[in-house]
C-alpha positions, 0 to 999 in steps of 0.5 A: 834193333833190340832197342826199337822192340823194347820201345814199341813194347813200352808204347803198347804198355802205356797205350793199354794203361790209358785204355784201361783207365778210360774204361774204368772211369767211363760210365756204362750200365750193367745188370747186377744180381742181388741175393735176397736176404729175408729178415725178422721172419717169425719162428713159426714160419720157414721160407720154402725152397722153391722161392726166388733167390735173387733179383736183377738190378739194372745200374749205371756207373763207372767200370771201376765201381762195378768191379769193386761192387762185384768183389763186395758183399751185396744183397737185397734185404727184405723185411719178412716180419709181416709174412704169413703162412702161404703166399706173400707179395715180394716188394723191393725198391732201392732202399732194400739194396745193401752196398757201400756208398763209396760206389757211385752207382745209380739204380736204373731199374729193378727187374722184378715182376709186379706179381712176384710172391714168396711162399712160407710154410708152417713149422710143426712138431709131430710124433712119428712111429719108428720103422725098424730096419735089419742088416739082412734077412738072417738078422730079421729072423733073429729079431722075429724069434727074439721079439723087440717089445717096445718097437711101437715107440714114436719120435718127435719130429720138427720141421716144415709141414709139407716136408713132414707130410712126405715121411710117415716114419723115422727109420732106425739104423740097420739092426744086428744081433751083436748090438744086443747086450743084456736084453737091450741095446741103443740104435741110432735114428736116421734123419729123413731130411736135413730140413727136419729136426729129431727130438732125439737121435737114438732109441733104446730097444728091449728084446724079449728072448723067445722060446723056440719049440718043435712041432709035427703037423700031419696030413697037410694037403699038397696043392698041384697045378690042375691044368697040367692034367696030372695026379700025385701020390701021395696027396698029403705031407707031414712036416716038423717045424721049429719057431717061436712058441707063441706062433708054433703052438697055434699052427694046424694043417691049415696054417701051412701051404704045401704045393708043387710048382708047375715048372717042377711038374714039367721038368719031372715029366720031361726027365721021365723021373716023374718025381717033384719036390714040395714047396712050402709057405710059412711065416717069417721066423718059422723053419721046416726041419724035415718033411715026409715024403721028400718028393711026390710022384707025378702021374700023367693022366691019359 
């Protein structure tokens, strides 16, 4: 019984070998994708990413040759030496196909539409301003108080013109005050796009230590929501603020906005306390140390 099973398996194996040999030697047609490889494109141009990447070729040959072809490096070589900025007509015929002559394959058809174009973009080198980034709000406040004196630097950026148009600045890595040593520090630049090239990868920034001063400003009018039908007592506030000398020295009562929010008014009236806090709008880097009064009395008009 065991001998019969082994014999049957051997017969099946031989039949499979014969079938496989016939299949490998039998001719048939098949569509093969050939990647496009562009050569001799002038240095001032670059191919755009949305171009056609491969072309399908209808071929005829033995199954064995098709298997070996798929395992080898095949491509369609396109001479791009005459390409110009903009659209260029793509032309491919049998002489462009690169594969070993050992494969006995015949080209039946190149599946490429008549009006197929390849787009080229110009390579440009332009100057872009740097854009400072900060690690967090407190670090931004530090660099406002201690001004970066050369933040208006520009960086050379090279790449395709359409990609360059997408970026108006080159961003820095996020700054923090620990980077500063003896009034200056180096910070890395962030490459906006892998298809672009920066003239340099970092810049040196110089920090000018800013003198901070205090200043008291009196009689600042307090804004309040007129549609709430209320009055307030008092109607003006006095503040002491601290900030960079060049900013604070020019401050007047008109430089600060003091106001009471509508929601605070309604809360004060509902609670029966009839007292609301004051809110302020000030430039970045300027702080209020204290203000008098701390809260304002809300009086509902009858």
